[in-house]
PABANU-413700 format. One record per residue: residue number from 1; y, z, x of N, C-alpha, C in turn. Coordinates in nm, 3 decimals. Each point is the difference from the previous one (the first is absolute). Layout:
  nr n_north    n_up  n_east ca_north   ca_up ca_east c_north    c_up  c_east
 NUM       Y       Z       X        Y       Z       X       Y       Z       X
...
end
This chain:
  nr n_north    n_up  n_east ca_north   ca_up ca_east c_north    c_up  c_east
   1   3.530  -2.814  -3.984   -0.078   0.136   0.002  -0.149   0.010   0.020
   2  -0.087  -0.110  -0.066   -0.149   0.036   0.037  -0.035  -0.002   0.170
   3   0.084  -0.116   0.066    0.011   0.004   0.144   0.008   0.133   0.034
   4   0.079   0.068  -0.038    0.061   0.127   0.085  -0.126   0.110  -0.061
   5  -0.035   0.008  -0.078   -0.121   0.090  -0.076  -0.094  -0.023   0.088
   6  -0.037  -0.120   0.025   -0.132  -0.047   0.114   0.022   0.046   0.113
   7   0.152  -0.012   0.049   -0.009  -0.006   0.162   0.014   0.172  -0.015
   8   0.028   0.080  -0.096    0.003   0.149   0.030  -0.130   0.041  -0.029
   9  -0.074  -0.047  -0.045   -0.144   0.045  -0.032  -0.067  -0.065   0.173
  10   0.017  -0.086   0.038   -0.079  -0.026   0.114   0.049   0.088   0.125
  11   0.133   0.029  -0.016    0.058   0.120   0.135  -0.072   0.130  -0.068
  12   0.015   0.058  -0.115   -0.095   0.133   0.001  -0.145  -0.051   0.044
  13  -0.079  -0.112  -0.034   -0.141  -0.001   0.059  -0.001   0.017   0.167
  14   0.102  -0.083   0.057   -0.005   0.007   0.127   0.033   0.167   0.061
  15   0.069   0.076  -0.060    0.037   0.088   0.054  -0.123   0.135  -0.042
  16  -0.077  -0.021  -0.129   -0.099   0.036  -0.006  -0.135  -0.005   0.095
  17   0.006  -0.145   0.035   -0.097  -0.048   0.078   0.009   0.093   0.146
  18   0.137  -0.016   0.069    0.029   0.061   0.102  -0.026   0.154  -0.014
  19   0.010   0.103  -0.079   -0.015   0.112  -0.027  -0.140   0.030   0.014
  20  -0.104  -0.098  -0.090   -0.125   0.011  -0.017  -0.052  -0.005   0.191
  21   0.026  -0.095   0.063    0.000  -0.014   0.119   0.002   0.096   0.103
  22   0.159   0.049  -0.018    0.062   0.162   0.087  -0.118   0.095  -0.031
  23  -0.002  -0.013  -0.152   -0.117   0.138  -0.025  -0.126   0.013   0.073
  24  -0.077  -0.161   0.014   -0.134  -0.022   0.057   0.007   0.036   0.156
  25   0.101  -0.086   0.048   -0.010  -0.004   0.152   0.081   0.135   0.061
  26   0.054   0.050  -0.072    0.100   0.110   0.062   0.110  -0.011   0.053
  27   0.065  -0.149  -0.031    0.122  -0.020   0.060   0.096   0.064  -0.031
  28   0.048   0.038  -0.125    0.094   0.079  -0.011   0.019   0.141   0.032
  29  -0.147   0.046   0.080    0.044   0.145  -0.007  -0.003   0.010   0.175
  30   0.085   0.059   0.059    0.039   0.061   0.111  -0.103   0.100   0.081
  31  -0.028  -0.016   0.111   -0.059   0.142   0.063   0.113   0.117   0.031
  32  -0.103   0.101  -0.037    0.126   0.105   0.006  -0.007   0.064   0.146
  33   0.099   0.070   0.042    0.044   0.027   0.146  -0.153   0.081   0.037
  34  -0.048   0.058  -0.079   -0.135   0.096   0.044  -0.086  -0.126   0.035
  35  -0.032  -0.092  -0.079   -0.094  -0.083   0.002   0.035  -0.101   0.133
  36   0.117  -0.048   0.028    0.054  -0.046   0.119  -0.043   0.061   0.128
  37   0.042   0.163  -0.033   -0.013   0.050   0.139  -0.150   0.038   0.044
  38  -0.114   0.016  -0.122   -0.157  -0.031  -0.010  -0.037  -0.076   0.101
  39   0.039  -0.135  -0.048   -0.055  -0.124   0.023   0.064  -0.018   0.156
  40   0.122   0.012   0.044    0.064  -0.034   0.139  -0.085   0.119   0.065
  41  -0.019   0.127  -0.010   -0.085   0.103   0.058  -0.118  -0.048   0.031
  42  -0.055  -0.067  -0.086   -0.170  -0.075   0.018   0.014  -0.095   0.129
  43   0.109  -0.071  -0.037    0.000  -0.095   0.141   0.039   0.014   0.115
  44   0.083   0.111  -0.022    0.037   0.066   0.182  -0.133   0.050   0.017
  45  -0.082   0.053  -0.054   -0.125   0.103   0.039  -0.053  -0.110   0.067
  46  -0.024  -0.091  -0.065   -0.082  -0.160   0.023   0.039  -0.026   0.143
  47   0.117  -0.002   0.034    0.038  -0.044   0.149   0.023   0.078   0.072
  48  -0.046   0.164  -0.039    0.001   0.077   0.120   0.146   0.078   0.019
  49   0.096  -0.034  -0.092    0.135   0.028   0.022   0.003   0.164  -0.098
  50  -0.019   0.064   0.050   -0.051   0.136  -0.099   0.148   0.050   0.002
  51   0.070   0.014   0.102    0.175   0.068  -0.023   0.042  -0.058  -0.164
  52  -0.035  -0.155   0.035    0.119  -0.036  -0.147  -0.104   0.043  -0.104
  53  -0.121  -0.023   0.015   -0.129   0.045  -0.128   0.067   0.149  -0.047
  54   0.038   0.076   0.084    0.015   0.155  -0.006   0.129   0.002  -0.098
  55   0.111  -0.046   0.044    0.112  -0.010  -0.088   0.022  -0.091  -0.097
  56  -0.060  -0.075  -0.016   -0.026  -0.050  -0.167  -0.093   0.078  -0.062
  57  -0.098   0.082   0.033   -0.099   0.057  -0.066   0.090   0.140  -0.047
  58   0.084   0.024   0.083    0.118   0.113  -0.022   0.091  -0.041  -0.134
  59   0.029  -0.138   0.025    0.097  -0.017  -0.107  -0.094  -0.004  -0.108
  60  -0.086  -0.063  -0.024   -0.120   0.007  -0.112  -0.022   0.100  -0.088
  61   0.002   0.130   0.104   -0.041   0.149  -0.048   0.137   0.031  -0.074
  62   0.126  -0.017   0.054    0.080   0.052  -0.086   0.043  -0.081  -0.115
  63  -0.042  -0.104  -0.031   -0.017  -0.089  -0.098  -0.088   0.047  -0.108
  64  -0.122   0.047   0.047   -0.113   0.034  -0.056   0.029   0.168  -0.083
  65   0.076   0.042   0.080    0.047   0.161  -0.068   0.041  -0.006  -0.130
  66   0.100  -0.126  -0.006    0.069   0.009  -0.110  -0.096   0.006  -0.127
  67  -0.132  -0.084   0.004   -0.082   0.042  -0.120  -0.076   0.100  -0.030
  68   0.005   0.111   0.093   -0.049   0.129  -0.033  -0.139   0.008   0.083
  69  -0.021   0.128   0.019   -0.133   0.017   0.072  -0.138  -0.013  -0.076
  70  -0.022  -0.070  -0.110   -0.117  -0.045  -0.073  -0.007  -0.146  -0.019
  71   0.072  -0.115   0.123    0.021  -0.108  -0.030  -0.118  -0.033   0.109
  72  -0.056  -0.136  -0.006   -0.094  -0.058   0.077   0.092  -0.054   0.127
  73   0.107  -0.040  -0.045    0.082  -0.031   0.125   0.008   0.070   0.112
  74   0.021   0.121  -0.050    0.048   0.117   0.123  -0.147   0.019   0.067
  75  -0.107   0.035  -0.051   -0.125   0.028   0.035  -0.037  -0.149   0.094
  76   0.017  -0.112  -0.028   -0.023  -0.107   0.116   0.096  -0.025   0.095
  77   0.140   0.068  -0.011    0.061  -0.006   0.104  -0.020   0.092   0.121
  78  -0.029   0.146  -0.061   -0.064   0.118   0.089  -0.107  -0.057   0.049
  79  -0.112  -0.067  -0.044   -0.106  -0.015   0.041   0.030  -0.121   0.115
  80   0.079  -0.099  -0.022    0.016  -0.091   0.105   0.069   0.038   0.128
  81   0.099   0.133  -0.009    0.053   0.072   0.124  -0.090   0.052   0.037
  82  -0.102   0.038  -0.056   -0.100   0.095   0.055  -0.098  -0.094   0.099
  83  -0.034  -0.132  -0.068   -0.071  -0.074   0.092   0.094  -0.055   0.124
  84   0.117  -0.035  -0.040    0.086  -0.065   0.090   0.011   0.139   0.140
  85   0.002   0.090  -0.020    0.025   0.117   0.113  -0.173   0.031   0.059
  86  -0.086  -0.055  -0.077   -0.171   0.027   0.051   0.000  -0.126   0.078
  87   0.062  -0.100   0.009   -0.022  -0.139   0.073   0.053   0.052   0.130
  88   0.129   0.050   0.026    0.066   0.061   0.075  -0.016   0.098   0.074
  89  -0.122   0.068  -0.022   -0.098   0.123   0.060   0.121   0.129  -0.048
  90   0.071  -0.016  -0.093    0.111   0.123  -0.012  -0.080   0.077  -0.105
  91  -0.116   0.079   0.047   -0.083   0.064  -0.102   0.055   0.089  -0.108
  92   0.097   0.092   0.075    0.053   0.107  -0.086   0.093  -0.071  -0.140
  93   0.088  -0.094   0.065    0.056  -0.052  -0.118  -0.094  -0.070  -0.126
  94  -0.077  -0.080   0.101   -0.124  -0.046  -0.118  -0.026   0.074  -0.084
  95  -0.093   0.118   0.037   -0.030   0.095  -0.075   0.055   0.058  -0.123
  96   0.169   0.013   0.045    0.093   0.065  -0.082   0.003  -0.101  -0.114
  97   0.008  -0.144  -0.001    0.049  -0.084  -0.105  -0.141  -0.017  -0.062
  98  -0.109  -0.028   0.070   -0.123  -0.004  -0.101  -0.002   0.109  -0.093
  99  -0.001   0.154   0.037    0.001   0.109  -0.058   0.117  -0.019  -0.132
 100   0.107  -0.031   0.037    0.113  -0.007  -0.094  -0.030  -0.108  -0.094
 101  -0.090  -0.123  -0.003   -0.040  -0.098  -0.077  -0.104   0.048  -0.100
 102  -0.083   0.080   0.037   -0.113   0.077  -0.063   0.039   0.030  -0.142
 103   0.080   0.092  -0.020    0.047   0.052  -0.142   0.079  -0.112  -0.070
 104   0.063  -0.059   0.067    0.084  -0.111  -0.086  -0.094  -0.100  -0.065
 105  -0.121  -0.028   0.062   -0.107  -0.090   0.003  -0.079   0.076  -0.145
 106  -0.029   0.092   0.027   -0.050   0.091  -0.138   0.110   0.008  -0.139
 107   0.115  -0.005   0.042    0.080  -0.004  -0.120   0.041  -0.132  -0.047
 108  -0.036  -0.110   0.078    0.031  -0.112  -0.036  -0.094  -0.069  -0.054
 109  -0.125  -0.014   0.038   -0.123  -0.079  -0.030  -0.111   0.080  -0.035
 110   0.002   0.153   0.038   -0.081   0.096  -0.046  -0.089   0.008   0.146
 111  -0.099   0.122  -0.024   -0.083   0.020   0.109  -0.116  -0.098   0.029
 112  -0.067  -0.031  -0.112   -0.095  -0.096   0.038   0.028  -0.154  -0.016
 113   0.039  -0.080   0.102    0.114  -0.067   0.032  -0.095  -0.068   0.139
 114   0.005  -0.138  -0.018   -0.063  -0.064   0.170   0.139   0.026   0.077
 115   0.128   0.009  -0.020    0.130   0.018   0.080  -0.061   0.148   0.033
 116  -0.040   0.119  -0.073   -0.008   0.139   0.056  -0.115  -0.056   0.106
 117  -0.121  -0.057  -0.045   -0.088  -0.017   0.106   0.075  -0.048   0.156
 118   0.071  -0.094  -0.021    0.029  -0.060   0.122   0.085   0.099   0.061
 119   0.089   0.075  -0.050    0.081   0.057   0.060  -0.062   0.124   0.085
 120  -0.099   0.059  -0.075   -0.068   0.120   0.041  -0.092  -0.046   0.139
 121  -0.073  -0.148  -0.008   -0.066  -0.039   0.089   0.081  -0.036   0.145
 122   0.126  -0.010  -0.013    0.124  -0.051   0.086   0.009   0.129   0.084
 123   0.040   0.134  -0.071    0.005   0.098   0.033  -0.087   0.048   0.095
 124  -0.120  -0.021  -0.065   -0.133   0.054   0.076  -0.018  -0.119   0.150
 125   0.006  -0.108   0.002    0.011  -0.099   0.107   0.102   0.084   0.070
 126   0.143   0.046  -0.028    0.071   0.038   0.086  -0.061   0.134   0.078
 127  -0.043   0.085  -0.049   -0.074   0.109   0.035  -0.109  -0.030   0.109
 128  -0.088  -0.104  -0.019   -0.110  -0.025   0.089   0.034  -0.047   0.114
 129   0.156  -0.086  -0.017    0.040  -0.075   0.107   0.015   0.114   0.132
 130   0.044   0.127  -0.069    0.075   0.122   0.090  -0.131   0.102  -0.009
 131  -0.178  -0.083  -0.001   -0.086   0.111   0.015   0.028   0.146  -0.069
 132   0.073  -0.041  -0.117    0.002   0.090  -0.095  -0.079   0.022  -0.159
 133  -0.175   0.007   0.085   -0.072  -0.028  -0.123  -0.041   0.095  -0.110
 134   0.079   0.108   0.038   -0.058   0.091  -0.107   0.148  -0.007  -0.102
 135   0.098  -0.062   0.014    0.085  -0.046  -0.100  -0.007  -0.132  -0.069
 136  -0.099  -0.088   0.083   -0.021  -0.140  -0.067  -0.103   0.025  -0.110
 137  -0.085   0.075   0.069   -0.107  -0.005  -0.110   0.011   0.057  -0.123
 138   0.046   0.124  -0.046    0.060   0.008  -0.141   0.048  -0.121  -0.094
 139   0.120  -0.066   0.074    0.037  -0.092  -0.050  -0.086  -0.140  -0.037
 140  -0.106  -0.029   0.086   -0.061  -0.110  -0.020  -0.097   0.046  -0.139
 141  -0.039   0.125   0.028   -0.064   0.064  -0.120   0.042  -0.024  -0.156
 142   0.117   0.009   0.031    0.078   0.068  -0.139   0.045  -0.190  -0.038
 143   0.005  -0.091   0.104    0.017  -0.107  -0.039  -0.148  -0.090  -0.102
 144  -0.117   0.061   0.076   -0.111  -0.072  -0.030  -0.014   0.062  -0.158
 145   0.033   0.110  -0.011    0.005   0.048  -0.135   0.087  -0.075  -0.120
 146   0.126  -0.011   0.037    0.076  -0.071  -0.053  -0.085  -0.119  -0.024
 147  -0.046  -0.091   0.072   -0.083  -0.131   0.015  -0.103  -0.014  -0.124
 148  -0.091   0.129  -0.003   -0.059   0.022  -0.063   0.054   0.041  -0.158
 149   0.077   0.053  -0.030    0.061   0.035  -0.114   0.035  -0.170  -0.068
 150   0.040  -0.063   0.090    0.065  -0.137  -0.044  -0.122  -0.090  -0.038
 151  -0.095   0.002   0.092   -0.100  -0.104   0.009  -0.148   0.032  -0.019
 152  -0.035   0.152  -0.016   -0.126   0.047  -0.042  -0.072   0.018   0.165
 153  -0.109   0.066  -0.013   -0.073   0.033   0.119  -0.077  -0.099   0.068
 154  -0.006  -0.149  -0.050   -0.095  -0.069   0.066   0.053  -0.141   0.013
 155   0.129   0.017  -0.015    0.064  -0.159  -0.004   0.038  -0.016   0.129
 156  -0.008  -0.157   0.010    0.031  -0.046   0.153   0.160   0.042   0.063
 157   0.068   0.041  -0.093    0.139  -0.015   0.052   0.016   0.140   0.035
 158  -0.115   0.080   0.000    0.029   0.117   0.095  -0.048  -0.023   0.166
 159  -0.071  -0.119   0.034   -0.041  -0.007   0.120   0.105   0.005   0.097
 160   0.130  -0.045   0.014    0.099   0.018   0.075   0.032   0.162   0.051
 161   0.020   0.060  -0.121    0.020   0.173   0.019  -0.130   0.031   0.063
 162  -0.105  -0.020  -0.012   -0.111   0.075   0.052  -0.048  -0.063   0.143
 163   0.076  -0.109   0.030   -0.032  -0.066   0.119   0.078   0.094   0.074
 164   0.134   0.020  -0.015    0.077   0.081   0.071  -0.019   0.143   0.043
 165  -0.063   0.050  -0.099   -0.063   0.144   0.006  -0.127  -0.025   0.098
 166  -0.056  -0.088  -0.018   -0.131  -0.011   0.086   0.046   0.024   0.164
 167   0.086  -0.089   0.012    0.077  -0.055   0.107   0.059   0.112   0.070
 168   0.061   0.096  -0.080    0.069   0.138   0.073  -0.118   0.102   0.020
 169  -0.126   0.001  -0.079   -0.108   0.102   0.011  -0.060  -0.023   0.126
 170  -0.015  -0.171   0.044   -0.043  -0.002   0.123   0.096   0.038   0.097
 171   0.099   0.003   0.019    0.139   0.034   0.113  -0.026   0.144   0.000
 172  -0.050   0.084  -0.113    0.014   0.113   0.011  -0.142   0.056   0.047
 173  -0.088  -0.090   0.039   -0.127   0.041   0.034  -0.114   0.045  -0.082
 174   0.076  -0.048  -0.140   -0.116   0.051  -0.085  -0.058  -0.089  -0.076
 175  -0.095  -0.065   0.090   -0.099  -0.087  -0.056  -0.091  -0.018  -0.133
 176  -0.044   0.164  -0.012   -0.092   0.015  -0.104   0.065  -0.032  -0.128
 177   0.132   0.046   0.017    0.120  -0.009  -0.140   0.021  -0.156   0.025
 178   0.007  -0.088   0.091    0.070  -0.110  -0.031  -0.098  -0.091  -0.034
 179  -0.179   0.012   0.037   -0.098  -0.060  -0.048  -0.024   0.034  -0.138
 180   0.041   0.090  -0.060    0.010   0.017  -0.145   0.084  -0.053  -0.086
 181   0.113  -0.002   0.077    0.108  -0.105  -0.074  -0.029  -0.138   0.017
 182  -0.066  -0.081   0.094   -0.066  -0.118   0.038  -0.086   0.002  -0.095
 183  -0.111   0.044  -0.009   -0.072   0.007  -0.082   0.015  -0.041  -0.167
 184   0.103   0.073  -0.028    0.055   0.001  -0.155   0.087  -0.140   0.040
 185   0.047  -0.047   0.067    0.066  -0.129   0.028  -0.120  -0.105  -0.030
 186  -0.085   0.001   0.062   -0.109  -0.085  -0.003  -0.049  -0.022  -0.142
 187  -0.011   0.135  -0.077   -0.087  -0.012  -0.142   0.106  -0.102  -0.089
 188   0.141   0.050   0.045    0.109  -0.086  -0.082  -0.030  -0.141  -0.001
 189   0.003  -0.028   0.127   -0.006  -0.169   0.038  -0.146  -0.044  -0.085
 190  -0.119   0.082   0.025   -0.121  -0.032  -0.063   0.000  -0.009  -0.142
 191   0.068   0.094  -0.050    0.017  -0.023  -0.164   0.079  -0.129  -0.029
 192   0.122  -0.031   0.057    0.067  -0.104  -0.035  -0.076  -0.150   0.036
 193  -0.076   0.033   0.112   -0.052  -0.164   0.014  -0.130   0.020  -0.137
 194  -0.059   0.135  -0.041   -0.102  -0.029  -0.109   0.061  -0.041  -0.137
 195   0.137   0.048  -0.026    0.062  -0.049  -0.129   0.048  -0.134   0.016
 196   0.003  -0.063   0.132    0.046  -0.132   0.010  -0.140  -0.087  -0.037
 197  -0.096   0.041   0.030   -0.123  -0.077  -0.014  -0.035   0.017  -0.120
 198   0.001   0.107  -0.076   -0.006  -0.004  -0.147   0.068  -0.058  -0.064
 199   0.110  -0.055   0.016    0.130  -0.038  -0.062  -0.040  -0.152   0.023
 200  -0.023  -0.028   0.092   -0.038  -0.153   0.016  -0.137  -0.052  -0.043
 201  -0.099   0.091  -0.017   -0.105   0.009  -0.047   0.014  -0.057  -0.160
 202   0.058   0.082  -0.039    0.051   0.002  -0.186   0.046  -0.116  -0.032
 203   0.115  -0.068   0.059    0.070  -0.124  -0.002  -0.093  -0.120   0.026
 204  -0.120   0.017   0.108   -0.089  -0.103   0.011  -0.072   0.012  -0.130
 205  -0.049   0.085  -0.059   -0.112   0.011  -0.092   0.089  -0.041  -0.146
 206   0.144   0.040   0.008    0.061  -0.045  -0.131   0.014  -0.196   0.009
 207   0.002  -0.019   0.127    0.037  -0.131   0.028  -0.133  -0.106  -0.064
 208  -0.109   0.076   0.052   -0.171  -0.049  -0.038   0.027  -0.007  -0.151
end
C-alpha cells in the first residue's frame, strides 16, 4: 500500500514538473495561425519573395479581423502590408494600408505610443520617396509631438525624429529651418553628455 502511495506521489511530482517546464518554456503552447503567417511573411520578405509574403499577410489580415478593430494584431498586420507594398514601389497600396493602420493603433495602444510614431514616420517616408514633401512634413511634425509627449522636450530619444525632420527640411531647401532643428539636436546631445559627466563625478566622490 505504501509503495502505491509513494509511486502515485512520484508520478504527480513528475507531471507537475512537466507542467512547470512547459509553462516557462512555452512548450505547451502552439502559435496561432496569425502568428505563423506573420513569421513566415517576415521570412519571405527577407528572402525577397514578396508574392508569397503578400499572400501570407493577407491570410494574417483575415485572422486579425476576428479580434476587432481595436486589436494591436490588426494594426500590426495593416502596417506590415503597407511596408511590403512600399518595398515593392506600390505606393498607392502602401499609403492605403498605412492610413488604415493609424486609427487601429490609436484604438489599441493610444495616440502617444512609439508604434504610432513608427507608423507615422513610415508614412512620411513614403511621401518623401515620392517627393510629396508637403504631405510628409506634417506627419513628421506630429510624430515629433508624440515623442515629446512620451519623453519630454530634451530627451535623447527625440533625436531620431529630429534627425528625420532635419533631413526632410534640407531636401525641401529650407536650410535655415533645418539648421535650427540641428542646433536643437546638438543641445540635447550636449545636455546628455553633461548629465553623464555629472553622474560620473558624483559616483567618484561617493567612492572617495
